[in-house]
C-alpha positions in Angstrom: 39.7 -24.4 -5.1 37.3 -24.8 -7.9 33.5 -25.1 -7.3 31.6 -27.1 -9.8 28.1 -25.7 -9.5 25.5 -27.1 -11.8 23.5 -24.5 -13.9 20.5 -24.6 -16.1 21.2 -26.1 -19.6 17.9 -25.3 -21.3 18.5 -26.5 -24.9 16.0 -23.9 -26.2 17.7 -20.9 -24.4 21.5 -21.0 -24.5 21.9 -17.9 -22.3 20.4 -19.2 -19.0 22.9 -19.8 -16.2 20.5 -20.1 -13.2 21.9 -22.4 -10.5 18.6 -23.3 -8.8 17.6 -26.5 -10.6 13.9 -27.4 -10.6 14.1 -30.7 -12.4 16.0 -32.7 -15.0 14.8 -33.7 -18.4 16.2 -36.5 -20.7 16.7 -35.7 -24.3 18.3 -38.3 -26.6 19.7 -40.1 -23.6 21.3 -37.0 -22.0 20.1 -35.8 -18.6 19.7 -32.0 -18.7 19.2 -29.7 -15.6 16.4 -27.1 -16.0 15.8 -24.2 -13.7 12.3 -23.2 -12.4 12.1 -20.1 -14.7 12.9 -22.1 -17.9 10.7 -25.0 -16.9 7.6 -22.8 -16.5 8.2 -21.6 -20.1 9.0 -25.1 -21.5 5.9 -26.6 -19.7 3.7 -24.0 -21.4 4.9 -24.9 -24.9 3.2 -27.4 -27.1 6.3 -29.5 -27.5 6.2 -33.3 -28.0 8.7 -35.3 -25.9 
């Protein structure tokens, strides 16, 4: 039996595999799951969406 657990897909950190998703962001029409740890770092950046 295969379990399909969603993990963080932070586009700025390709090594994150946390499974506790905090929120989803949309980039170029794609919905991307982000964990709490990565979101706190992304939210502190001066990035334009």
